[in-house]
Phi, psi and omega in degrees: 000128178287146185242122183246134175261140176239128179262111179117126180246033169278195185299320182288321180294318183288320177294325177294318177300318181296314182297318180291320178298321178298333181271000174099016179269150163280135187227135170237129180252127178256139173206144183283347180270166183284337181226164174289155172062045182255000180242249184295338179269022184265310187213052179280189185293341172084006182273134166262088201232094169293337180288349179253030186275356179300125176286159186271359186283077173214162184294333177301318177297318180298313182293323177295320179299319178293320182294323186267001191304325183258010179258109192293337180256017182292150177301327178238122184230132179240122174287118185287355180304131183302136176204122179298319180301311184297311185285329175290323176299314180296325177296317177293325177301312179295322179296342180264003178303320178299341181261012184307309185295308183296322180293324177295315180297314181298319180294320178297317179297318178296321180294320178299316177294320180299318177301315181300310181297322181297315180295323179296318178300312183299318180291317182298321184260003178055053182266123177267115180224033177058042181293131174235111181260067182247005180088173176233133183250120174264132183239148184222134183269339184236160180296320180298317178297319181293320181294323174296319179298324179296322177293321175296321182299327177300321178292318182293319177291328175298328179283350178105013181271134174276102182215131186222156179287148177228149180275169177303321179292325177290326175301315180296324179290319180293317180223090183297335183286345184284124177258146176136167178251126185232148176284322180176186181198181174226140184236135179241098185297331185278348177285165184205182178221163176185177181267107183298325181295313180295321180294313183296318179295321178295321178289326176298320177297321177296321178298317179300319178298333180271000177102003177291137179260133176253117177259089185264171190053035183240107182271103182292122182256345180196146165233144180226157180242350182240125008278347177203168182300127178222147177241132176240136184210159171244160173294138192278348177286186187291079185293336180298330180262316185278335186223074189302338181282354182053046184300132177251130177262141180226137177222148179261148181220168174279334179201157178232133175247119179272113178234043191265019177057227184295343181270002181294329183301313182293321179294320181298322181297332181296335182243022172082018179251151175250111177237094191277065176279136174241140180279104179261110187285138174234159183237155171213161168232142173247110184272123178279120183269082190263002177224161186298322180299316180291321178300320180280334185270350179271148182281155171258328176283136179287141184239154169224115174266103189294324182293315181277350183057048182237137177237158180226156173214147179246125177241078177054265182258020177229147179232113183266129177231125187222156177168194181071155176224124184233121177266094187214033178066213183270025178289125181249010181301139174265106187264135181299321183288349175262334178279322184305319178300328178290318178294316180297323180297318178297315181299326183284315186264341180224069188296344179279348182276127177276115184264014185292337176243084182239126182263116181275156179205152173223140179219161184255111177282128179276108186244134171271155183298332178268002178067014176252144179292152175269109183229113181158191183270155174273185182283338181255145182304138175087001180251131183223161182225139169217087191202173176077037186277353175062223185280000182241030184305311182293317183296323185270339196298321182294324179289314181292330175298319179293322180296312184288327177295323178293322179294318179294321179298324179288321183278323185226075181304142179304141181160190182295146182204175180264354182290161179292139175287154182304329183268001182291151176298149178283132176268129184245145176230124179279138178230000000 
């Protein structure tokens, strides 16, 4: 049986593990956290949204970024501090503007497929993740915003998405709890929401039942491809104090799949690949609906306010509000001036909701300059990638997991191999 290592136990890593296990591979998943789904897959906006497939590569995004650069509470914020990674990424981002239309259509098609696979996984494995299949409503306050959305809608419908314009009165009918005056909106009945953390943990449990091994609290320090794929890692807790020898564990595999989100770039360089992922920070608040007024005043239909770049999801007695994009490297600080707009947005559009108990969070979206995930083989045999999904990681992950699993099956058909079996003892080397 061939043995595949996966680096990263977020949504892409776990869906990849599941897809490979289904094809008959032995699989080991490495992650530096104690549990699966503890970083970007912890508290995102929760939308399974083909309707949000528009890539950001257009001049409007560039001009807004320049306009908002010095506004600390802007939906899009760029730290002007010099960084070769950041500015080279932005140059490539601009270089992909001519591909805006086709990339949006391709992303929407992939998202539609990803939603389908995700629902099939959840049903097959009986995963409870607070799924709400009530659609997603995009709202616009001005004629100009609505007309831009109409042009985007042409691309999404070309990709096969059922999405249609709605009037202000229809907006009120679709989500009565929403307060405000709107020019119009677009509604996607087939989109949905859920708790990505609960889903990923549930799918990880299903993987374990299928024999997948999770090597957690494992900080991967190196991957190599010569003479064959190998993973080296240390225990992720304070090894300087608990493990003075700095012991490094090493295991051999038939293949390695990098699903490490924003950290994929450094791992790829170790094996001669360029995967130009940039960590684009996003924020969320989870509002605890602890009183009847808040329960009644929070929406059930998922919303996207395109101007504010804010999305919402409802999880029974919790209300998730997420948004903003911050280009600030690997900074994970939760800043009050970035959280306050989310709280204020709730107070403005849902005045009955008590926001006094709101849990803030920040995560790093792994984004490629063309806004498409990197899914495929590396330059060296046995190295593969499923990473860089940006703001649509959950929506796309089930589809890209199937794609990379099919590629691995073609390159490394299941069967006897020289790699370590999942149940083999770990070989350790002190350094």
